[in-house]
C-alpha positions, 0 to 999 in steps of 0.5 A: 609315187610309183609308176606303171611300166609294162615293158622291159620288166626284169623278172627273176627266176628264183630256185627253191632249195628245198628237198624234193624227191627224185631230183626234181628242181623247182624254180619260181618266176617272181612275177610278184615283183614286176610291180609293187601295186599292179603286181604279177599276172594282173599287170600282164592282163591289164597291159593290152587292155588299158592300151585298147581303152585309151585307143577307144578314147575311153576315160573309165575302166569298169570291171567286176570282182569280189570283196578281196579280188586281186583284179579289183585292187590292181585295176584301181591302182593302175587307173590311179597311176595312169590318171584313168577313172575306174569303177569296180562292180562288186559282188555282195551289196551287204559289203557296202557298209564294210569298205573301211574295214575291208583291206581290199576295198579300202585300198580301192577307194584310196585309189579313187575307184568308184565301188558299185555293190550289187546283190549276188543274184544280180552279180550272177547276170553280169554278162547278160545284155540287160545288166551291161545296158544298165551299167552303161545307162548308169555310168555313161558310154565312155566306159571300157568294160573289162571282164571279171578276172580280166580274162579275155583275148587281150589278157591272153596276149599280155599273159603269153609274155610271162614266158621268155626264151630262157624258160625253155630249159624247163620241163614243166610249167605250173601256174594257179588258175582263176578265170583261165587267162593266165594259163592260156597265155602261158600255154600259147608261149610254151614250147612243144617239149613242155607240159603246162599245169594249172591248179584251179583255185575254184571248186567245181571248176570243170568249165575252165577247160572249155574257157582255155580252149577258146584262147589256144589250140595247143594240148600240152596242158592239163588241170589238177583240181585236188588242191583248192582246199574247199574252194575259192579263198578257203584255207585251213591251218595245214596250208597256213603252217606250210605257207609260214614254213616256206617263207621262213625257209626261202623268204618268198611270201605266197598268197594263200588263195592261189599261189600258195595252194599251187606250191603246196600242190607241187610238193604234195604231188612230187611226194607221190611220184607224179613228176618224172625224176630230174624234172625241172619245174618252173612255177609262176608267182602270179602276185596276189599278195594284197589278199593276205591282209584279208585272210589274216583278218578273217582268221584273227576273228576266229582265233586261228593262226595266220600268215606271219609275213602280211606286214613285210610285203 
């Protein structure tokens, strides 16, 4: 059985030996390797939240997400490994009959997570006092409620540990952005000479700037919104081809929802002269590889090309 370790993680910075213009260098921090099941930024976000839940004497962690959520899967796995009960509040009550055919939900069920499906309209009210009171009434007062995507002050404290002193040699730090917690921690840990660039996976994600400012006063960062490929979990043949070629050339698997779009964006921006000559870029691989099977399943059903490395991760 795998164990869950939060500290003394040995994370590799892997240089990408692919042609980039103007002497630009790209290195990927392989956070995806920090744990086989609770990987990437999710391990970092859960670290202090799990510690807090245990300190409060809670025996159950309840959290929220969609049908392919990395956060839901990671929470289920972490709970299973640590002997903590978990509850996943899932967006879309129509998905209740798809547990055994949805790779993410099936995995969560195998980890012992209790899945609670709610309508999409009810899910939009998930942070309201009335909804939270309903959850407490239904599941008891001994639940520790973690937000969707895991982003809160404790998560930011954890993601700030992604960067190490050795990373101060880089000029630019890049990360994909979902709910804002990972980039906030990275900004907090960044050096004054560094620029942090975030690539939101969501369409219409202007609200993220205000979310990030809740957790950091630093200003050495900005978001690039042009590479979400139409929105969360939206992909096309161009992206899939790029990710297959990248994996074939580097041996690095990228998920198509977050990290893959970021790496695509870095190459596209570099070709347009976005980065200064000789810029050293560190891109954070935040994991999310469990979502590949779900994307491939949907694309196979439509007879479209798929990522060719989902069975090797």
